[in-house]
C-alpha positions in Angstrom: 0.0 0.1 0.1 1.4 3.5 -1.0 1.0 6.1 1.6 1.0 9.8 0.5 1.7 8.8 -3.0 1.9 11.8 -5.2 2.7 12.4 -9.1 4.3 16.1 -9.6 4.2 17.8 -12.7 7.7 18.4 -14.3 6.8 21.7 -15.5 3.6 22.7 -13.4 1.2 25.3 -14.6 0.6 28.2 -12.0 -2.6 30.0 -12.8 -3.2 33.6 -12.7 -5.9 33.2 -10.2 -8.2 30.9 -8.2 -11.9 30.9 -7.5 -13.0 29.8 -4.0 -16.7 28.6 -3.8 -19.1 26.6 -1.7 -22.1 24.9 -3.2 -22.8 22.7 -0.4 -26.5 22.9 1.7 -25.0 22.7 5.1 -25.9 25.9 6.8 -23.4 25.5 9.6 -20.5 25.1 7.2 -22.0 28.0 5.0 -22.2 30.4 7.9 -18.8 29.5 8.8 -17.4 30.0 5.5 -19.3 33.3 5.3 -17.9 34.6 8.6 -14.3 33.6 7.6 -14.9 35.5 4.3 -12.7 32.9 2.4 -15.0 32.6 -0.5 -14.1 34.9 -3.7 -11.4 35.4 -6.1 -7.5 35.0 -5.2 -5.0 36.6 -7.5 -1.5 35.6 -7.8 0.8 38.1 -6.4 4.8 38.6 -6.5 5.5 36.9 -3.1 6.5 33.2 -2.9 6.2 31.0 0.1 8.4 27.8 0.4 9.0 28.2 -3.5 5.5 28.4 -4.5 3.3 31.3 -5.7 1.0 33.1 -3.1 -2.5 34.2 -4.1 -4.4 36.9 -2.2 -8.1 37.5 -2.1 -9.2 40.9 -3.6 -9.7 43.6 -1.1 -8.6 41.2 1.9 -5.3 39.9 3.6 -6.4 36.4 3.1 -3.8 34.3 1.2 -3.9 31.2 -0.7 -0.4 29.4 -0.3 1.5 25.9 0.4 2.9 25.5 3.9 6.1 23.8 4.7 4.1 20.6 5.6 3.1 20.5 1.7 -0.6 21.5 2.3 -2.4 24.5 0.3 -3.9 26.7 3.0 -6.1 29.5 3.3 -5.3 31.9 5.9 -5.3 35.6 6.9 -1.4 35.1 7.8 1.2 33.9 5.6 2.8 31.7 8.1 3.1 27.8 8.5 0.7 26.2 10.6 -2.0 29.2 10.5 -4.3 27.8 7.8 -7.9 28.3 8.4 -8.8 25.9 5.9 -6.4 23.5 4.3 -6.0 20.8 1.8 -3.6 17.9 2.4 -1.9 18.2 -0.8 1.4 16.2 -0.4 3.5 19.1 -1.9 1.6 19.3 -4.9 2.6 22.6 -6.8 -1.0 23.4 -7.3 -4.1 22.4 -5.3 -5.5 19.0 -6.1 -9.2 19.3 -7.6 -10.0 15.6 -6.3 -8.9 16.1 -2.9 -11.1 17.6 -0.1 -10.4 20.7 2.1 -10.9 20.8 5.7 -11.5 23.3 8.5 -8.4 23.7 10.6 -10.2 23.6 14.1 -12.2 20.8 13.6 -10.5 18.7 10.7 -13.8 18.1 9.3 -14.1 17.8 5.4 -15.9 20.4 3.7 -18.0 18.8 1.1 -18.6 20.7 -2.1 -16.0 23.2 -1.5 -13.7 23.9 -4.4 -10.6 25.9 -5.4 -10.9 26.4 -9.1 -7.9 27.8 -11.2 -8.6 30.6 -13.8 -6.5 31.9 -16.8 -3.7 29.6 -17.1 -0.6 31.7 -17.9 1.1 28.8 -20.1 0.6 25.5 -21.4 2.5 22.7 -19.4 5.2 20.7 -20.9 4.3 17.0 -20.3 6.4 14.0 -20.9 5.4 13.9 -24.6 6.5 17.5 -25.1 10.1 16.5 -23.5 10.1 13.4 -26.0 9.4 15.7 -28.9 12.1 18.1 -27.8 14.5 15.2 -27.6 13.6 14.0 -31.1 13.8 17.4 -32.4 17.3 17.7 -30.8 18.4 14.2 -32.1 17.2 15.3 -35.6 19.2 18.6 -35.6 22.2 16.6 -34.5 21.7 14.1 -37.3 21.5 16.8 -40.0 24.5 18.6 -38.7 26.5 15.4 -38.7 25.6 14.7 -42.4 26.4 18.1 -43.3 29.7 18.1 -41.8 30.4 14.5 -43.5 29.5 15.7 -47.0 31.5 18.8 -46.5 34.4 16.7 -45.3 34.1 14.3 -48.2 34.0 17.2 -50.8 37.2 18.7 -49.5 38.7 15.2 -49.6 37.6 14.7 -53.1 38.8 18.2 -54.3 42.4 17.7 -52.7 42.9 14.3 -54.2 41.7 15.5 -57.7 44.1 18.5 -57.4 46.8 16.1 -56.3 46.2 13.8 -59.3 46.2 16.7 -61.6 49.6 18.2 -60.4 51.1 14.4 -60.6 49.8 14.1 -64.3 51.1 17.6 -65.1 54.6 16.7 -63.8 54.7 13.5 -65.5 53.9 15.1 -69.0 56.7 17.8 -68.4 59.4 15.0 -67.8 62.0 14.3 -70.7 60.8 11.4 -72.7 63.7 8.9 -73.3 63.8 6.7 -76.4 64.8 3.1 -75.5 66.5 2.7 -78.8 69.1 5.7 -78.3 72.3 4.9 -76.6 73.7 7.6 -74.3 77.5 7.2 -73.5 79.3 8.4 -70.6 80.0 11.7 -72.4 76.4 12.3 -73.1 75.2 16.1 -72.7 71.3 16.7 -72.1 71.8 19.7 -74.0 73.6 18.2 -76.9 71.8 15.4 -78.5 74.4 14.9 -81.1 76.6 13.2 -78.4 74.1 10.1 -78.5 74.7 7.4 -80.9 71.8 7.2 -83.2 70.5 3.8 -82.4 71.5 0.8 -80.4 71.5 -1.3 -83.3 73.8 0.9 -85.4 76.2 1.0 -82.3 76.5 -2.8 -82.1 77.0 -3.4 -85.7 
């Protein structure tokens, strides 16, 4: 059995505001909530508490925030352990819709009490988005690798062609020696007349 098991979003969405409502028919609870003045709209403010955003009810000092125990609470004081109404949220980055809220003094569950998010500021990145990002990065790396490989091959082929061209050109410039000519010890490169005309003539 898993106790206090929670799945926490990797990239949570923090709404711009929450609306706190009660739709139950319990008159005692309704009167209690009315006296506490907790119902209404809570807007996100610049404060943070335990690294989570804080929401304040319009025109009041009532705050909606997460305390050090990981519970989301509604309280006049932004302090741990001072929640008038709380939800055992197990450190969820936002209040959990399916979880009940309780009165702090009595720990009684408030049926039909809800804290509803409004105007989400951005779309969350779920695991599928992360997989898409990884796929995009992988594809980009593949394209870069292919491009670098093609450029390298082009450079190698160009250098090889240039080397062969120079080698062939050099070979064409070398003097051509006729195998039928005999060149004696006194042969001068600049004087072809010093060579015996033909090996066959020489040996005759």
